[in-house]
N, C-alpha and C positions, 0 to 999 in steps of 0.2 A: 349408404341408403340400399334398402332391398330394389331386386326389381321387380317391378309389373309382371302380374300374370293375371289371367279372366278370374276375375271377382264375385264369388256368390257369397252372399248376405244373407245373417240371420233374419228371418222376417219377423216385422212389426205386427203382432196382429192387435186387431180395433175390435173390442167386445160393441155393439151397437143393440139397442131395441128392436133395430129392424133386418139384421141378422139373421144367421143359419148355420146349417153344418157344413152346407156345400164346396169346402174347400178342403174337408177332409175328404167328402166321397169322391167328389172331382179332379183334384190333385194331390192326394193325399198326403195333406199337409196337418200339421202335428198341433189341435188345437186341446185348451181347454177342455177338462169333464164340464160337459152341459153351460159351455159360454152360447152364448149367438154373439158367432165372429160375423161380423160387415166386413171389414177388409182386413186385407194385409199388404201392408206395405215393403215393395219388395229392394227399392233403390230410393234412400230417399236420408239429405243431406240437411234436418230441421233441428232445430235447435235441442227441442224437448225428444225428438225421434231422430237418434242418429243410427244407420244400418250398419252392424255392426261386419266386417270379414269373418266367414265361415272357417276358415283354413289356410292354411301354407304359410310363410314366414311372416305374412301383415294379418295373421287369427287376431281379431279382438279391437282392430284399427278400427274407429270411425269412418264414416266416407269426409266428413269434416276435415278430419284430420290428413286424408290421403288428399284430397285436392288442396293444402295449405301446404303438405310436404312434396308434390309432385309436379302441382300446375297441370303446363300445357301437354305433360307429358299423359296423364292420366285426361282431362278435360281435353285438348285439342283447343285451336285457336281462340274460341267461339267466346262473346263473353259470359261471367259467371251470372248468377243471380244476388245482386250485393253483394260477392263476394263469396256463395255458395255454388255450389254443384246447379246446374241450371235445368234441371226436371228434377219430378218427382213421378214415383209409377207401383203401382199401387192395383189389385184385384178388389174388386168391389162384388161382395153377393147381398143382392137386395131382395130380402123375403118378405117384405113389406116395401109399398108405394115410399120414396124418399121424399123428403121437402121439395117443395117447387122453388127456384132457388136462381140466379145470375151471375156472372164474376166481373167485378170493373176491367178496365184497358187499363192498361201502363199508367197510360196518363191523367185517367182518373181516380187509381188507387192511391198519386202524385195528389191529385186536389185533396182528398182527403185524409194524407199525410198517414195512408197507412202503412204498416210496418215490413209490410209484403209487395212487390209487385204483383201487376193485374196477371190475370189468370186463363190463359188458352186451352183449352184441352180439346182430347178424343177420346171417343167410346168403341173398344172391339167388343162384342158382343161374344163371349165365350160358351154362354150355355143360356137358351129362356124356354120354360115351360109354356105349354100352349095356347097358345090367346095371347103372350104375355104382351106389355105396350110400355114404349115411354112416349115424354114427349119431349119436344125439343122445338125452339123457334114458335114464332106467333100465324095468325093464320094472315092474309094478306091483306093490308086495308087497315090493320088495326095501330091507332092511334096511342098517342100516351094519357089522353084524356077519357078517350074508349075503357084501357085498359084498366086506368084510376076505379071508374065508374065501376065494373065489370069487379074489381076488388071490394068496393062498397058494398053491392049488392049481392055479393055470391056467388057470382053469376062468370069468377073471371075462366074459369075452366074452358067457357066456347073461345077465350081466345086463344087457347095453343095446337099448337098441332100435335098428332097422337097417330103415332106408326109400330103395327104390331111387328114383332121381329123376332127372330130366331139366329140359332149361332151364326155366324162368318159375317152379320152383320155390319158395317161402321156408319159412325157418324163424325163428324168435325164439329167443333162448337167453338166458336169464335169468342173471346170476354164481348159482353153484350147479350150473349144469346139464353132465352128460359128456358130453364131445363129440366127434368124429373127424369129419373128411374123408374119403373113401375113395378109392381111383386115380382117375383117367379125368371128374377135377370143377373145373370154375372156377367159382368167385363172388366176389360183390360183396361187403365186408362193412365193416359199419360197425360203427362198436364204440366205447364209454367211450375217453377220449385214456389208454389204462392198457397197459403190459404184465405186467402182475402173474396167470400163469399157472403152474399146479400140474401137471404130469404126473404122469401117472396110470401110462402104459404107454407101451416106445415101439418094440413087435414088434422086440425085439432090437438095433436099430438102431448103427451106428456113426457119430460125431460127424467130423467134419473134423481134428479130435486123434488122432483111431486109437482113443477111448476111449467106452464108452458112455453116452448121454445122460444127464444125471440127472434123479434120478426123487424125485417130492413127496408120498410118499405118504398121510404122516400130514397136513399142509396138506393135500393132497387130499381125505382125508376128513374135514376137519372143514369144509372150501367144501360137499360139495355136500349139496345141499337136498333129502334124504331123503324127503320128507312131500312134494314134487311131483308132481301128478298126472304122469301121464306124459305128453311133449311131442307135438307132432303139426306137420304145416307149417300156416302159414298161409293161410289162403283172402282173407282182405281181403273190404273191402267195395267192389261197384264205381258209382260213379255217371256219367252221362253227361254232358257238358257239352258242346251242339253236338255236332258228330262229334268230338270226341274221348272218350276213356274215361279217367276217373281214378281209381286203385284205390289204397286206404287201405290198405296191408297190416299197420302195425303203428305204435303211439306207446305210448310210456313213458315216466321223467319227461327220458330223457338224449337220446333222438333220437325222431323217427316221419320214415316211410318210404312214398314216395310211388309209385307206377307210373305213369306218365304217356303213353299210348296216343295220339300227335296226327299227326290225318291230314291236316292245313294249316296251320292256325295257332292257336297257344294262347298266349292272354296271360295272365299273373298278376299281378294287382292290388289281392290282399289284402293288407288292415294287418298289418303282422307287426314278430315284437320279434325274431327269428331270423335269422340268415344261409340261404341256400339252400347245397345241395351237389347239384350237375346231374350224373349220369353217362351219358353218351348209349351205350345201346345200341347201337340200332341206329339208321339213317338219318347225314344231314349235312346238317342244318340252317346257318340264319341266326339267333341272337340277337342281339337289338335292343333298348337300349335308352338313356331320353333320345334324345339326337343321334347316337349311335353304332352299332355295331354287329360281330358277329364271327361268321366263317364258322365253326364247328366241325363236328366229323369224325368217326364212331362212335369208340368206344374213349375220349374224350376227357373231360376232369372241368371241370367248370366251378366255381368258388367264387364265387359272390352276395351282395355285401355283404348286411348287412340294411338299411342306410341306402336302397339302390335300391328304392324302391317299386314300381315299375310296370317290367316286361321282358314280353317278347314272343318266343316261337321259331316261326319258319316255315319250314315246311317238313314232309315226312311223318316220322317219329323213334318212337323208341321212348325216352325217359327214365326212369332212377330217377331222386328226390329227397330227399334228407334234409334235417331241418331238426330243431330244437330247440322244442319242442309246448308252448302251453297248451292242455293233452289238451280240457279244458272247451270253452275260447272259439275253437278252430284246429278242432278236429273235431266234437265230440259237437255244436256246437248246430249250426255250418250242415247237418248232417247232420240232424236233429230238422225244420229248417226244409225242409229238400226232403224230409220224408213219407220219411225211412227209419224202416224198422220198428226195434224195439228187440232181435228176434232177431240181424237184418240188423247192429246196429252192434255187438253179442256176437261177430259173425264176427272183429272186428280184432282184433291179435295185440298183445301189452304188458299193459299197467296200462287199456288201454280199459274193458271191461266195469268194474272197479273203480270207474273215477273214473265212468262211466255212472250207476251205480248211487247213487255219492252225490251226482251229482249230479239226477238223480230227485230224492233226497229234499230236496235243500234245494231245487229250485225247486218241491216238491211237485206232480211233472208228472203 
């Protein structure tokens, strides 16, 4: 069996009526001529959308093949998503408003006998035109009855939370959150490996078949979490590691998201039980592991197998890092040892605050 190494994949490009050409302009991705491309799937283990290894001894292998062949050596010790790689990572270029939608929890997806699990996800804004805004969550106090009436009367937009955004903003979207990207926004999206989506409203848009796209209002109403407080942007917590800055933006049982701002060199040698997905937002660094190295350019994605315990990024760059965490071991305990305050830890999005409270009780801190 061939040895694993850091893996680059061929991008899976998705033409969308709301897409554009910014994936080429900002990240030098090769797009089909004249096509409006809305998404680049960077790491995907979907039946009809398999990431293919771009180079090396495993060139041409699908991510699904690698999961089956290498198991924990690739993925780590965390559960798979119905036998598949647990996460899906994509870049979205929204040049028009996307549909207003909501994703179910794992439990609700089972109730509806969906082929996929539920879907918790996160956005990191890579670029946004001036004045661009997105919608996340509901206004405080909006009930299921309020929302239903607002949809029927065409006033449901008044129920939503709107945020003007810029590059570097981040939003954590637990399952049950109503959301939509506005026009002129490009995001990096990390999510559960799922396509379980219930569309609430699509702005009267016509699909490629000439018909309005399907709305799933009944399922959406059962999926929306009307009790969750209004969603706000994630600020995260930043720690300095030498000349570098590491910001833990969010952590939940499905994924953690970190932003690494590397000045000259960054060495990752933490004991891990998970793979890492690295997306290079800025810079053209060199990635070094064992006795080998790989030149990376801005806009590329690298899957670091779990069995590679030490790797280094050489060169000034900005990197998004995604992995499946043990929140207490990978995030809470190292932060506490560094003297990070309770208030700061609670700035981390996702389940970190809840896990921290439980950890403090169990540890009697």
